[in-house]
C-alpha positions in Angstrom: 26.9 46.8 -8.5 29.1 49.8 -9.6 32.0 50.5 -7.2 34.7 53.1 -6.8 38.3 52.1 -6.0 39.6 53.3 -2.6 43.2 53.4 -3.8 42.5 57.1 -4.2 42.7 57.3 -0.4 46.2 57.1 1.2 45.4 55.2 4.4 47.5 52.1 5.0 46.2 50.9 8.4 42.7 49.7 9.3 41.8 52.7 11.5 42.9 55.0 8.7 40.9 53.1 6.1 37.7 53.4 8.2 38.4 57.1 8.7 38.8 57.6 5.0 35.6 55.7 4.3 33.8 58.0 6.8 35.3 61.1 5.3 34.7 60.2 1.6 32.7 57.0 0.9 29.8 57.6 3.2 29.4 61.2 1.9 29.6 59.9 -1.7 26.8 57.4 -0.9 24.7 60.2 0.7 25.3 62.5 -2.3 24.1 59.8 -4.6 21.0 59.1 -2.4 21.8 55.3 -2.2 21.3 52.9 0.6 24.3 50.9 -0.4 27.5 52.0 -2.2 30.0 49.6 -3.8 33.6 50.2 -2.8 36.6 48.4 -4.4 38.9 48.2 -1.4 42.6 48.6 -1.7 44.3 47.1 1.3 48.1 47.6 1.7 50.0 44.4 2.3 50.4 44.8 6.1 46.6 45.5 6.5 45.7 42.5 4.4 48.1 40.3 6.4 46.7 41.4 9.7 43.1 40.8 8.6 44.0 37.4 7.1 45.4 36.2 10.4 42.5 37.5 12.5 39.0 36.2 11.8 37.5 38.4 14.4 39.0 41.5 12.8 37.5 40.4 9.5 34.1 40.1 11.0 34.5 43.5 12.6 35.5 45.1 9.3 32.5 43.4 7.5 30.2 44.8 10.2 31.7 48.3 10.0 31.2 48.3 6.2 27.6 47.2 6.5 26.9 49.8 9.1 28.1 52.5 6.7 26.1 51.2 3.8 29.2 50.0 2.0 29.5 46.8 0.1 32.7 45.1 -1.2 32.7 42.6 -4.0 36.2 43.5 -5.4 39.7 44.2 -4.1 42.5 46.1 -5.9 45.6 44.1 -5.1 47.8 45.7 -7.7 49.7 48.2 -5.4 51.5 46.4 -2.6 52.0 49.4 -0.4 53.2 53.0 -0.5 50.8 54.0 -3.3 50.7 57.6 -2.1 54.4 58.0 -1.5 56.0 61.1 -2.8 57.4 59.1 -5.8 55.8 55.8 -6.8 56.7 55.3 -10.5 58.1 51.7 -11.1 57.7 50.7 -7.4 54.0 50.0 -8.1 55.2 46.8 -10.0 57.1 45.5 -7.0 57.0 42.8 -5.7 56.5 40.9 -9.0 54.7 37.6 -9.6 58.1 35.8 -9.2 58.4 37.0 -5.6 56.8 35.0 -2.8 55.7 38.3 -1.2 53.3 38.9 -4.1 51.8 35.4 -3.8 51.4 35.8 0.0 49.7 39.2 -0.4 47.3 37.9 -2.9 46.4 34.9 -0.8 45.8 37.2 2.2 43.4 39.2 0.0 41.5 36.1 -0.9 41.0 35.3 2.7 39.8 38.8 3.5 37.5 39.1 0.6 35.9 35.7 1.4 34.6 37.3 4.6 33.6 40.6 3.2 31.4 39.5 0.2 27.8 40.5 0.6 25.4 37.6 0.4 24.0 38.7 -2.9 27.4 38.9 -4.7 27.6 36.4 -7.5 31.4 36.3 -7.1 34.3 38.2 -5.8 37.2 39.6 -7.8 40.8 40.6 -7.0 42.8 42.6 -9.6 46.6 42.3 -9.8 49.5 43.4 -11.8 50.5 42.0 -15.2 53.4 39.9 -13.8 56.0 42.7 -13.6 57.6 45.6 -15.4 58.9 44.3 -18.7 62.6 44.2 -17.6 64.1 42.0 -16.4 61.9 39.1 -17.6 62.9 35.7 -19.0 61.4 32.2 -19.5 62.5 31.2 -16.0 60.4 34.1 -14.7 57.4 32.7 -16.8 57.8 29.4 -15.0 58.0 30.9 -11.5 54.9 33.1 -12.2 53.0 30.1 -13.6 53.8 28.1 -10.4 52.5 31.0 -8.3 49.2 31.1 -10.3 48.8 27.4 -9.8 48.9 28.0 -6.0 46.5 30.8 -6.3 44.1 28.5 -8.2 44.4 25.8 -5.6 43.5 28.3 -2.8 40.6 29.8 -4.9 39.2 26.3 -5.3 39.4 25.7 -1.6 37.8 29.1 -0.9 34.9 28.2 -3.1 34.4 25.0 -1.2 34.2 26.9 2.0 32.2 30.0 1.0 30.0 28.9 -1.9 30.9 32.2 -3.7 33.7 32.0 -6.2 36.6 34.5 -6.0 38.5 35.1 -9.2 41.9 36.7 -9.8 41.9 39.4 -12.6 45.2 40.1 -14.4 45.4 43.7 -15.5 47.5 44.5 -18.6 49.4 47.8 -18.5 51.6 49.6 -21.0 55.3 48.9 -20.3 54.7 45.7 -18.4 55.4 42.1 -19.4 51.8 41.9 -20.3 51.7 45.3 -22.0 48.4 44.8 -23.9 45.3 42.7 -23.7 46.7 40.7 -26.6 49.8 40.0 -24.7 47.8 38.9 -21.7 45.6 36.6 -23.7 48.6 35.0 -25.4 50.3 34.4 -22.0 47.3 33.3 -20.0 45.3 31.2 -22.4 46.1 27.5 -21.8 48.3 28.3 -18.8 45.6 29.2 -16.2 42.2 27.8 -15.3 39.7 30.4 -16.7 37.2 29.6 -14.0 39.5 31.2 -11.4 41.9 33.5 -13.3 40.9 35.9 -16.0 41.4 39.6 -17.0 40.9 43.0 -15.5 40.1 45.3 -18.4 41.4 48.7 -17.4 39.9 50.9 -20.1 42.5 53.7 -19.7 45.2 51.1 -20.4 43.2 49.7 -23.3 42.9 53.2 -24.8 46.6 53.9 -24.5 47.4 50.8 -26.5 45.1 52.2 -29.4 43.3 48.8 -29.4 39.7 48.5 -30.7 37.5 47.8 -27.6 35.0 45.6 -29.4 37.6 43.5 -31.1 39.5 43.2 -27.9 36.5 41.9 -26.0 35.8 39.4 -28.7 39.4 38.2 -28.7 39.2 37.6 -25.0 36.0 35.6 -25.4 37.4 33.6 -28.3 40.4 32.6 -26.2 38.2 31.0 -23.5 39.3 33.6 -20.9 36.8 35.9 -19.1 36.8 39.5 -18.2 36.5 39.2 -14.4 36.5 43.0 -13.7 36.4 46.3 -15.6 38.3 49.2 -14.2 36.3 52.1 -15.7 38.9 54.7 -16.5 39.9 57.2 -19.2 43.2 58.3 -20.6 44.3 61.6 -22.1 44.1 61.9 -25.9 45.7 64.7 -27.9 45.3 64.6 -31.7 48.1 67.0 -32.6 50.7 66.7 -29.8 53.4 68.7 -31.5 51.7 72.1 -31.3 52.8 74.6 -28.7 49.4 74.6 -27.1 49.4 70.8 -26.8 52.9 70.7 -25.3 52.0 73.3 -22.7 48.8 71.5 -21.8 50.6 68.1 -21.5 53.3 69.5 -19.3 50.7 70.3 -16.7 50.2 66.5 -16.4 53.9 65.6 -16.1 53.8 65.1 -12.3 56.4 63.2 -10.3 54.4 60.6 -8.4 53.1 58.2 -10.9 54.3 56.7 -14.2 52.4 58.1 -17.2 53.2 56.0 -20.2 52.6 57.5 -23.6 51.8 55.8 -27.0 51.9 57.6 -30.4 50.1 56.2 -33.4 51.9 57.1 -36.6 50.0 57.6 -39.9 51.3 54.2 -40.9 49.5 52.6 -38.0 52.8 51.9 -36.1 52.6 52.7 -32.4 55.6 54.3 -30.7 56.2 54.1 -27.0 57.6 56.3 -24.2 57.7 55.1 -20.6 56.7 58.4 -19.0 55.3 61.7 -20.2 58.4 63.9 -19.7 60.3 61.4 -21.8 57.6 61.4 -24.5 57.8 65.2 -24.7 61.5 65.0 -25.4 61.7 61.9 -27.6 58.5 61.1 -29.5 58.2 62.7 -33.0 54.6 64.0 -32.4 53.6 63.1 -36.0 50.4 61.3 -34.9 48.0 61.3 -32.0 49.1 60.5 -28.4 47.4 58.6 -25.6 48.7 59.2 -22.1 48.3 56.9 -19.2 46.8 59.4 -16.8 43.5 58.4 -15.3 41.3 61.5 -15.8 37.8 62.0 -14.2 35.2 60.3 -16.2 32.6 63.1 -16.1 35.0 66.0 -16.9 36.1 67.0 -20.3 39.7 68.1 -20.4 40.5 71.6 -21.7 41.2 71.8 -25.4 43.4 70.6 -27.1 43.3 67.6 -24.7 40.5 65.0 -24.9 39.3 62.0 -22.9 39.0 58.4 -24.1 35.7 57.7 -22.5 34.5 56.4 -25.9 36.9 53.4 -25.4 35.3 52.8 -22.0 31.7 52.9 -23.3 32.7 50.8 -26.4 34.2 48.1 -24.1 31.2 48.0 -21.8 28.8 47.8 -24.8 30.8 44.9 -26.2 30.8 43.1 -22.9 27.1 43.6 -22.4 26.4 42.1 -25.8 28.0 38.9 -24.5 26.0 38.5 -21.3 25.9 39.9 -17.8 28.6 42.5 -17.1 31.5 41.7 -14.9 32.3 43.9 -11.9 32.8 47.6 -12.9 35.0 49.7 -10.7 35.7 53.4 -11.3 39.4 53.8 -10.7 40.5 57.4 -10.8 43.4 57.4 -8.3 45.0 60.6 -9.7 42.7 63.2 -8.1 45.5 64.6 -5.9 47.9 65.0 -8.8 45.6 66.6 -11.4 46.5 70.1 -12.4 44.8 72.5 -9.9 42.2 73.7 -12.3 41.0 70.2 -12.9 40.5 69.2 -9.3 37.2 69.0 -7.3 36.5 68.3 -3.6 37.1 64.6 -3.6 33.7 63.2 -2.4 31.9 65.5 -4.8 34.2 64.4 -7.7 33.8 60.7 -6.9 30.0 61.1 -6.8 30.0 63.0 -10.1 32.1 60.2 -11.7 29.7 57.5 -10.3 26.7 59.4 -11.6 28.3 59.6 -15.1 29.2 55.9 -15.0 25.8 54.8 -13.8 24.3 56.4 -17.0 26.9 54.8 -19.3 27.1 51.3 -17.8 24.6 49.1 -19.8 21.7 47.8 -17.7 
């Protein structure tokens, strides 16, 4: 079941979440002519904690979702809260996997998802951050994060015994973080976690930014013994010649203040240079090779020239996964609708529906 991620909606209380679903998710379902629409819920930490402590509230939420024709098989537990604050930037990586708050939030999400899964769901998934932003991080942080994942695994085993539907945690590599690339995540996770309960969330925007080959990446994950638990179907910006006046002017329109937009440049030698945000890249990178920018752009819309979209990386990853067996959960995650340049925006429900139509044609059967 294809889903869209509700972290595009700013609500951080239960009443607000339901109102946003009424305003956007239900119209999306109706525009698509579907009886049931998959939604990947984002629950801020306070909402998750309240639901986790109140079985009746969880039953009510499950009934409200069903009444609206909405189904939840995945949660996005990467942002802890404040994801639509005026400035988010590095705050999205806080608390880290060394902080007990991150563990508590994740355990709350496990409790909630266990009561929201539809009966026909093969499993549930929860995506989370790649440990932390890269600094500060040390071997002692590795130990503390490993202990936290051991506790998550213990709880996931207990949840399976109760619910008969496995729930799996999906670590999401992201440029600039401790687990910057999928290769970093594989190296850190393999042999450290139980792959039946902890695997990877493959965000295809992040994958594209790293200039990694999607098919080789998918094979590397398989060979490691880890699993792709979830795919976040997303696309980055690509610009082949970033040093031209036209390219610089186009890129400046995406240099907005709320979210971090990491940039990677691939030199003719194959070396990849890094900048932590787009304004920094425009000032410091040499612009001698193509750029990839961590800005989730709508899947169905082609950016104005000279910018391009990396949807080819998304389709390449999905094809490689389909060749290995049944696809994992696929969640469209374009959270940036409200910070796109004005000429690239659509009415939100219409835009989400258009993305899901596009994805439904590209996701292998």
